[in-house]
C-alpha positions in Angstrom: 0.0 0.0 0.0 1.4 3.4 -1.0 1.7 6.2 1.5 -0.7 8.9 0.6 1.7 11.6 1.8 4.3 10.3 -0.7 1.8 10.6 -3.5 0.9 14.1 -2.5 4.6 15.1 -2.2 5.3 13.6 -5.7 2.4 15.5 -7.2 3.5 18.8 -5.5 7.0 18.3 -6.8 5.7 17.8 -10.3 3.5 20.9 -10.0 6.5 22.9 -8.7 8.6 21.8 -11.6 5.9 22.8 -14.1 5.6 26.2 -12.5 9.4 26.7 -12.7 9.4 25.7 -16.3 6.6 28.2 -17.0 8.5 31.0 -15.3 11.9 30.2 -16.7 11.3 28.6 -20.1 14.4 27.2 -21.9 15.4 29.1 -24.9 15.1 27.3 -28.2 18.4 26.2 -29.6 20.1 26.9 -26.3 21.7 24.1 -24.1 18.8 22.9 -21.9 21.2 22.3 -19.0 22.4 25.9 -18.8 19.4 27.6 -17.2 17.5 24.6 -15.8 16.4 25.2 -12.2 16.0 22.2 -9.9 14.2 21.6 -6.7 16.2 20.1 -3.8 14.7 16.7 -4.5 15.8 16.9 -8.2 19.3 18.1 -7.1 19.6 15.1 -4.7 18.6 12.7 -7.5 21.2 14.2 -9.9 23.9 14.0 -7.3 22.8 10.6 -6.1 22.7 11.7 -2.5 19.9 12.0 0.0 17.9 15.2 0.5 19.1 15.6 4.1 22.7 15.5 2.8 21.9 18.3 0.3 20.5 20.3 3.2 23.7 19.7 5.1 25.8 21.0 2.2 23.5 24.0 1.9 23.8 24.7 5.6 27.6 24.7 5.5 27.6 26.6 2.2 29.4 23.8 0.3 27.0 23.6 -2.6 25.9 26.4 -5.0 22.2 27.2 -4.5 19.6 30.0 -4.6 16.9 30.7 -2.0 13.7 32.5 -2.8 10.7 32.8 -0.4 12.0 30.0 1.8 12.6 27.6 -1.1 15.9 26.3 -2.4 16.7 26.1 -6.1 19.7 24.7 -7.8 21.1 25.5 -11.3 21.8 22.2 -13.1 24.9 23.6 -14.8 26.3 25.0 -11.5 25.7 21.6 -9.8 27.5 19.8 -12.6 30.4 22.3 -12.5 30.5 21.9 -8.7 30.8 18.1 -9.0 33.5 18.4 -11.7 35.5 20.9 -9.6 36.1 18.0 -7.2 37.8 15.9 -9.9 40.9 14.2 -8.6 43.9 13.9 -11.0 45.0 10.5 -12.1 48.5 9.3 -11.4 49.4 9.8 -15.1 48.2 13.4 -14.9 50.2 14.0 -11.7 53.4 12.5 -13.3 52.9 14.7 -16.4 52.5 17.8 -14.3 55.6 16.9 -12.2 57.7 16.4 -15.4 56.5 19.8 -16.8 57.5 21.4 -13.5 60.9 19.8 -13.6 61.5 21.0 -17.2 61.0 24.6 -16.2 
């Protein structure tokens, strides 16, 4: 048996997404990931983490977000850039950088 509150939450999330799409329509021909705004639930899904973890990141200002009227919004492109900024170099990249430094 499904929880009725979960059904209501899912429907509200869908309505919220539709309203955001109406207010900020994607420009034709533009990259759809550039200006796409996400709810906290959508951000958590993209990052493959829980919603409470996202709230923790927001609290400690570790993740880019926007707050309007008590609601959190996330730019998809900013989230992806944030994830990519944490990229760790491979051993081959570290060796190549070390050799370049030694050549100078």
